[in-house]
N, C-alpha and C positions, 0 to 999 in steps of 0.2 A: 505597524495595522498585516500583518501579510501569517505570524507563527498565531495571532490572537484570532483572525478568522480564520489556516486554515483549523488548526487546536478550533473555535467550537463549530464547524462543518463536523470534523470527527471526531469529534464526543460525541455531537449529536444523531451523521447518519449512521455513524460505524460504531452502533452502544457495543455489540456483544460483542466487541476483542473488551481485552482484559486492559488495566491499566497501560502496561506494561508494554503490552505488543502497541497499544493508541496512539502510542509516546515514542516505540521506532517509526509506527504511522504520520507521528507528523513531525521526527524527523528529515524522515526520507521527501518528503509530501513540501519539508524547508529548501532541501536539497536543489529538490529539484527547480525554487520559483531563484534560485540564486545561481544553478544556469543556464537561466533566459537567457535566450540571447537580446539583444538590442531592439530586434522588428517584439516580439514576443511582449519587450517590457511595453515599449512602444505602444503596442496593442491595448494592453493592460492600464496604461494610463488614458490614450482617449475613452475609453470606457468611461473611467474615473470624471473623463476630465469633458466627456457634454456632456453627460450624468449632468456636473450641478446648474453646468454654462443655461441645460435647460431649464433646469427650475430653479435658478435664478432670477431667468426670463421671463416665468410667467409668475413666480412671487413677488411676493415681498419680504418675505419674516421665512429666518431657513432653521429648520427645529435639525439637529445634528442627528437625533435619536434615531429623528421616525426617516430621514435620508434617507444617514447607511442602512438599517432593517428589510425599506421600505422601494429605494430609487436608485443601487445597484443591482440589480438581478445579472446584468447582463455582467456584474467584472464577478460577482456572486459565480452564476454558472462558469467560467474561467477554475475558480478556484476550488470550485466543482470534481472537472475535469483535471485536473490533476489531482485532486485527493482518492478519485475514483483510479487516476494511472499509480500512484503511492500502494492505496492499498494489494495490487496486482501484481506488483513489483516485491512489495511482500511477504502478500502468499506463496511469490514464487520462489524468492530466497528462501523461506520455511516448508516445503517443501525440499528446495535441495538440498538444507538440512537435517531433515529425517531420512532422503534417501543415500548420504554421507553416512550418516550416522550406523546405517543397517544395513549399506556397503562394509564399514566398519565392525560389526559387531557378526558380520559371517566372514570375512579375510580375519579376525584374531579368533575363529570357535575350530577355525584349519578343521573340520569332521569330514568336511565333504573336499574327492580334491576333481572336481572337473574341468571341463576343457568352456563353458557358457555359460552363462547365469541369465537367469529371465529373471527379472523386477519386476513385478505387476503393484500399484499403487492408485487407491479404490475407493474414494474420501479420508476413513481412518481406518484402514488396512494396508498392508505392506507384504505380501508374499515372494517368497524364494521359491522361484523353478532349477533342477540342474536341465543341461540338455536333451533328456529323452522327458525334458519336463514334467517331470516327480519335486514335489514339495517336497521343496528342505525348508525341514523342522530347522525352530535356531530359539535361544534361549536372547530375551529380553535381558537386561544386564548392562547397569553405570560403566564403562569402562571413564578409568580417568584417566 
């Protein structure tokens, strides 16, 4: 159930990521779920068990689809928080990779000899500054 639930929440809540990015986020979320310690596993089980127990105590018929969609809110809140953490981790990893690629491009150009390089990353743009805070021009090229 965890893969389907996390996946459904990720695909619905983070639709603006590409399919490949959503799959990467799902993998991070599943890794986080499998790394849960016993206390957190017990908490997840407790939410599901209490929801089932309270529903069966008050009702004679259990419609599983409706129960899962409408009565497991606490459980879905846990999955939502895990997905939020997974998205944050994904974005940080992506920005780190872009940062390393920018450094690799700079080092491979070898046009400047400076002791200090300042890197400024603002949303979708990266800027390199030398030690005197002059902009360092670089070509963006794919390095094999």
